[in-house]
C-alpha positions as CSV (number, residue, x, y, z in Angstrom):
1,M,-25.4,-21.6,4.6
2,A,-25.6,-20.6,1.0
3,D,-22.7,-18.5,-0.3
4,D,-24.9,-15.7,-1.5
5,E,-26.3,-15.4,2.0
6,L,-22.9,-14.4,3.3
7,L,-21.2,-12.8,0.3
8,T,-22.2,-11.4,-3.1
9,L,-19.4,-10.6,-5.6
10,E,-20.3,-8.9,-8.9
11,S,-16.8,-9.5,-10.2
12,Q,-13.6,-11.2,-9.0
13,P,-10.6,-9.2,-10.1
14,Q,-7.1,-10.4,-9.6
15,A,-6.1,-9.4,-6.1
16,K,-3.2,-9.6,-3.7
17,Y,-3.9,-7.3,-0.8
18,L,-6.9,-6.1,1.2
19,I,-7.1,-3.0,3.4
20,A,-10.1,-3.2,5.7
21,G,-11.8,-0.6,8.0
22,W,-15.0,0.1,9.8
23,R,-17.0,3.3,10.1
24,H,-18.0,4.6,13.5
25,S,-16.4,1.5,15.2
26,W,-15.2,1.3,18.7
27,S,-11.6,1.6,17.5
28,D,-12.0,4.5,15.1
29,G,-9.9,7.1,16.9
30,G,-8.8,9.8,14.5
31,E,-11.3,8.3,12.0
32,V,-8.5,5.9,11.0
33,S,-10.7,2.9,10.5
34,G,-13.6,4.5,8.8
35,G,-11.8,7.5,7.2
36,L,-8.6,6.0,5.7
37,P,-10.3,3.3,3.5
38,N,-12.8,5.8,2.3
39,Y,-10.0,8.2,1.5
40,L,-8.3,5.5,-0.6
41,V,-11.6,4.7,-2.4
42,Q,-11.9,8.3,-3.5
43,L,-8.2,8.8,-4.3
44,L,-8.0,5.6,-6.4
45,N,-11.5,5.9,-7.9
46,A,-12.1,2.4,-6.7
47,R,-15.3,0.6,-7.9
48,K,-17.6,-1.5,-5.8
49,I,-17.4,-5.2,-6.6
50,G,-19.4,-6.8,-3.9
51,E,-20.8,-6.8,-0.3
52,M,-21.6,-9.1,2.6
53,G,-24.9,-10.9,2.1
54,T,-28.3,-10.9,3.6
55,Q,-27.5,-13.3,6.4
56,V,-24.9,-10.9,7.8
57,S,-27.5,-8.0,7.7
58,K,-30.1,-10.2,9.5
59,M,-27.9,-11.8,12.2
60,C,-25.2,-9.2,13.1
61,Y,-27.1,-6.0,13.8
62,P,-29.9,-4.6,15.9
63,F,-32.6,-2.6,14.3
64,Q,-32.0,0.2,16.7
65,V,-30.4,1.1,20.1
66,A,-32.5,3.2,22.5
67,G,-31.6,6.9,22.5
68,T,-29.5,6.8,19.3
69,H,-32.3,7.7,16.8
70,D,-31.3,6.2,13.4
71,T,-27.6,5.7,14.0
72,F,-27.8,1.9,14.0
73,R,-30.8,1.3,11.7
74,P,-30.3,0.0,8.2
75,T,-30.3,2.5,5.4
76,V,-33.2,2.8,3.0
77,A,-34.2,5.1,0.1
78,F,-37.5,6.2,-1.5
79,H,-38.3,7.8,-4.8
80,D,-41.6,9.7,-5.1
81,G,-42.9,7.7,-2.2
82,L,-41.9,4.2,-3.6
83,P,-39.1,2.2,-2.0
84,A,-36.0,2.6,-4.2
85,K,-33.5,0.7,-2.1
86,N,-33.9,-2.3,0.0
87,M,-32.8,-2.2,3.7
88,S,-29.1,-2.9,3.8
89,R,-26.0,-2.7,5.8
90,E,-22.9,-1.3,4.1
91,N,-20.2,-3.9,4.2
92,F,-18.7,-3.2,0.8
93,F,-15.7,-4.4,-1.2
94,Y,-14.0,-2.1,-3.7
95,D,-11.4,-2.9,-6.4
96,A,-8.7,-0.2,-6.4
97,G,-6.7,-1.8,-9.2
98,N,-3.2,-3.2,-9.2
99,G,-4.2,-6.1,-6.9
100,L,-5.6,-3.9,-4.1
101,I,-9.0,-4.5,-2.6
102,I,-10.5,-2.1,-0.1
103,F,-13.3,-3.0,2.4
104,I,-15.4,-0.5,4.3
105,G,-17.8,-2.1,6.8
106,E,-20.1,-1.7,9.7
107,E,-18.8,-3.2,12.9
108,P,-21.1,-6.1,13.9
109,W,-23.0,-6.1,17.1
110,R,-23.7,-9.8,17.3
111,H,-22.5,-13.1,15.9
112,V,-19.0,-12.0,15.0
113,E,-18.4,-15.6,13.9
114,I,-20.9,-15.2,11.0
115,Y,-19.4,-11.8,10.1
116,G,-15.9,-13.4,10.1
117,E,-17.1,-16.3,7.9
118,A,-18.3,-13.8,5.3
119,F,-15.1,-11.7,5.6
120,F,-12.8,-14.7,5.1
121,Q,-14.9,-16.1,2.4
122,A,-14.2,-12.9,0.5
123,V,-10.5,-13.2,1.2
124,S,-10.5,-16.7,-0.2
125,R,-12.6,-16.1,-3.3
126,L,-10.6,-13.0,-4.2
127,G,-7.3,-14.8,-3.7
128,I,-6.0,-12.2,-1.2
129,Q,-2.5,-12.9,0.0
130,Q,-2.3,-10.4,2.9
131,T,-5.0,-8.6,4.7
132,V,-4.6,-5.6,7.0
133,A,-7.2,-4.1,9.4
134,V,-6.6,-0.4,10.0
135,E,-7.8,1.1,13.3
136,G,-7.1,4.0,15.6
137,Y,-7.3,5.0,19.2
138,F,-6.9,8.3,21.1
139,G,-4.0,9.4,23.4
140,A,-2.0,12.4,24.2
141,A,0.3,12.1,21.2
142,P,2.4,15.1,20.3
143,P,0.9,16.4,17.0
144,D,4.3,16.9,15.2
145,M,5.7,13.5,16.0
146,E,5.4,10.2,14.2
147,R,2.4,8.2,15.3
148,S,2.9,5.1,17.5
149,I,1.7,2.1,15.4
150,N,0.9,-1.1,17.2
151,C,0.5,-4.4,15.5
152,I,-1.0,-7.9,16.0
153,Y,-0.8,-10.7,13.4
154,S,-2.3,-14.1,12.7
155,R,0.7,-16.3,11.8
156,A,4.0,-16.5,13.7
157,E,6.1,-16.5,10.6
158,M,4.8,-13.0,9.7
159,K,6.7,-11.3,12.6
160,P,10.2,-11.0,11.1
161,T,8.7,-9.1,8.1
162,L,6.4,-6.9,10.1
163,E,9.1,-5.9,12.7
164,R,11.0,-4.1,9.8
165,Y,8.1,-1.7,9.4
166,G,8.2,0.4,12.5
167,V,5.5,-1.2,14.6
168,R,5.2,-2.1,18.3
169,F,3.8,-5.5,18.9
170,S,0.8,-5.4,21.2
171,N,0.2,-7.3,24.5
172,F,-3.4,-6.2,24.7
173,G,-5.4,-8.4,27.0
174,S,-2.5,-10.3,28.4
175,D,-2.7,-9.1,32.0
176,Q,-6.3,-8.1,32.3
177,R,-9.7,-8.8,30.7
178,Q,-10.0,-6.7,27.6
179,G,-12.5,-7.2,24.8
180,P,-11.2,-7.0,21.2
181,T,-11.8,-4.5,18.5
182,I,-13.3,-5.9,15.3
183,G,-9.9,-5.9,13.7
184,M,-8.4,-7.8,16.7
185,A,-11.4,-10.2,16.6
186,L,-10.8,-11.0,12.9
187,V,-7.1,-11.5,13.4
188,T,-7.9,-13.9,16.2
189,I,-10.5,-15.8,14.1
190,A,-7.9,-16.0,11.3
191,H,-5.3,-17.5,13.7
192,Y,-7.5,-20.2,15.1
193,R,-9.9,-21.0,12.2
194,H,-8.2,-19.9,9.0
195,P,-4.5,-20.7,9.5
196,E,-3.9,-20.3,5.7
197,V,-4.8,-16.6,6.0
198,E,-2.2,-13.8,6.6
199,M,-3.9,-11.0,8.4
200,F,-2.5,-8.2,10.7
201,R,-3.9,-5.2,12.3
202,L,-2.3,-1.7,12.5
203,G,-3.5,0.6,15.2
204,A,-2.4,4.3,15.3
205,M,-2.6,6.6,18.3
206,A,-4.2,9.9,17.2
207,P,-3.8,13.0,19.4
208,M,-6.5,13.8,22.0
209,Y,-5.7,15.6,25.2
210,P,-7.7,15.4,28.5
211,F,-8.8,19.0,28.6
212,V,-11.0,21.3,26.5
213,G,-10.0,24.2,24.3
214,P,-11.4,27.7,23.7
215,N,-14.4,26.1,21.9
216,K,-15.2,24.0,25.0
217,K,-14.4,20.8,23.0
218,Q,-11.8,18.3,23.9
219,V,-8.5,19.2,22.3
220,G,-7.2,16.8,19.6
221,I,-7.5,15.8,16.0
222,T,-10.7,14.1,15.1
223,T,-9.6,13.1,11.6
224,D,-5.9,12.5,11.9
225,H,-4.3,12.5,8.5
226,R,-0.9,12.0,10.1
227,S,-2.1,8.6,11.3
228,F,-3.4,7.9,7.8
229,Y,0.0,8.9,6.4
230,D,2.1,6.9,8.8
231,I,0.0,3.8,8.2
232,M,0.1,4.2,4.4
233,R,3.9,4.8,4.3
234,R,4.2,1.3,5.8
235,L,1.6,-0.3,3.6
236,R,2.9,1.3,0.4
237,S,6.3,-0.3,1.1
238,L,5.0,-3.6,2.4
239,F,2.4,-4.1,-0.4
240,R,4.5,-2.4,-3.1
241,L,1.7,0.0,-3.9
242,D,2.2,2.8,-6.5
243,L,0.7,5.6,-4.3
244,D,1.4,9.3,-4.1
245,L,1.1,10.3,-0.5
246,S,1.9,14.0,-0.9
247,D,-1.8,15.0,-0.4
248,L,-1.9,13.1,2.9
249,Q,1.3,14.7,4.0
250,R,0.0,18.2,3.3
251,R,-3.2,17.4,5.2
252,A,-1.1,16.0,8.1
253,D,1.0,19.2,8.2
254,T,-2.2,21.3,8.3
255,D,-3.6,19.3,11.1
256,T,-0.4,19.4,13.1
257,A,0.0,23.2,12.8
258,A,-3.6,23.8,13.8
259,L,-3.4,21.6,16.9
260,Q,0.0,22.9,17.9
261,R,-1.3,26.5,17.9
262,I,-4.1,25.5,20.3
263,L,-1.7,23.6,22.6
264,D,0.7,26.5,22.7
265,Q,-2.1,28.9,23.6
266,I,-3.4,26.7,26.3
267,A,0.0,26.0,27.7
268,A,0.8,29.7,28.0
269,N,-2.2,30.2,30.3
270,H,-2.7,26.9,32.2
271,Q,0.1,25.3,34.3
272,E,-1.7,21.9,34.7
273,A,-2.3,21.6,30.9
274,R,1.3,22.7,30.2
275,E,2.5,19.9,32.4
276,I,0.3,17.3,30.6
277,I,1.6,18.5,27.2
278,R,5.2,18.4,28.4
279,K,4.8,14.9,29.9
280,A,3.0,13.6,26.8
281,R,6.0,14.7,24.6
282,E,8.6,13.1,27.0
283,E,6.7,9.8,27.3
284,H,5.7,9.4,23.6
285,T,7.2,6.2,22.3
286,F,7.1,4.9,18.8
287,A,9.0,2.6,16.5
288,P,10.4,4.9,13.7
289,F,9.9,3.8,10.1
290,V,12.2,4.8,7.3
291,E,10.8,3.8,4.0
292,P,13.5,1.7,2.2
293,V,14.8,2.9,-1.2
294,E,15.0,0.2,-3.8
295,L,17.8,0.7,-6.4
296,D,17.2,-0.1,-10.0
297,P,18.7,-3.5,-10.7
298,A,21.0,-2.1,-13.4
299,L,22.3,0.6,-11.0
300,D,22.8,-1.9,-8.3
301,R,24.9,-4.1,-10.6
302,T,26.9,-1.0,-11.6
303,L,27.7,-0.2,-8.0
304,E,28.7,-3.8,-7.4
305,D,31.1,-3.6,-10.4
306,I,32.7,-0.4,-9.1
307,L,33.3,-1.8,-5.7
308,R,34.6,-5.0,-7.1
309,N,37.1,-3.3,-9.4
310,T,38.2,-0.6,-7.0
311,P,41.9,-1.3,-6.2
312,E,42.7,-1.8,-2.5
313,T,44.5,1.1,-0.7
314,P,47.7,-0.1,1.0
315,D,47.9,0.3,4.7
316,N,49.8,3.3,6.0
317,P,53.4,2.4,7.1
């Protein structure tokens, strides 16, 4: 299969890290998978440098799914009646600068092996050292608490590093049949077919409760900026990214306050809901992450000199 049938790159910047997500995918709770990469593209003014090729568009998607109107159809555009854009699927790669590449894709419906071949061809051609898939799922997470971040990874030697970043290692599918998310599928493909690739998946639990609020909609956070924030705190440290996360933190605080007000209102009037909220808080488990502070090498040496030259204090008699 010709390279341009799987991948088209307009430029190949120097790259180290890839953050990947998928719009409207199965594992897009809190819009983590589709929303977080798009947020980063806007924040960093990232420029599109390529996309998956025509073979991916032909082989990996249906034209339509009955009852969904145009949700799964390829995008098109016309100008004064004349086609101005060929039918395409949006599996785009963006250069965010400083070695960071961002991928925003459409979850494939068929032939995940073809999709994976295109994805890992991009990883190889761009010289990516580490790739992370970001995804989300819903659960009764207390809005004001750190999100639970679970993790899977493609190479055994990655675990000692990852376990320092406040993650819980997943046993998904170990005791019953469970199909993978697209992020899980790609990590699995990397493990068995691309052993040279370091890829991991971070999945955040976004708040969603099993009851409706005053607006008759299920109570939760549909776009969970706290999940965005807790994932990016880890990636900023792991990938050594120069990122200001204060905007995400402000958005997360706003989300939290809004949901907490609704939960307090419901709890005050409904005993069953109050018990669900209480139990969710008591049972919420996560691996806390404290971002390490790196000292300036000169300051580090000064502290070492002070400790080395400090006279010992004699023991008390």
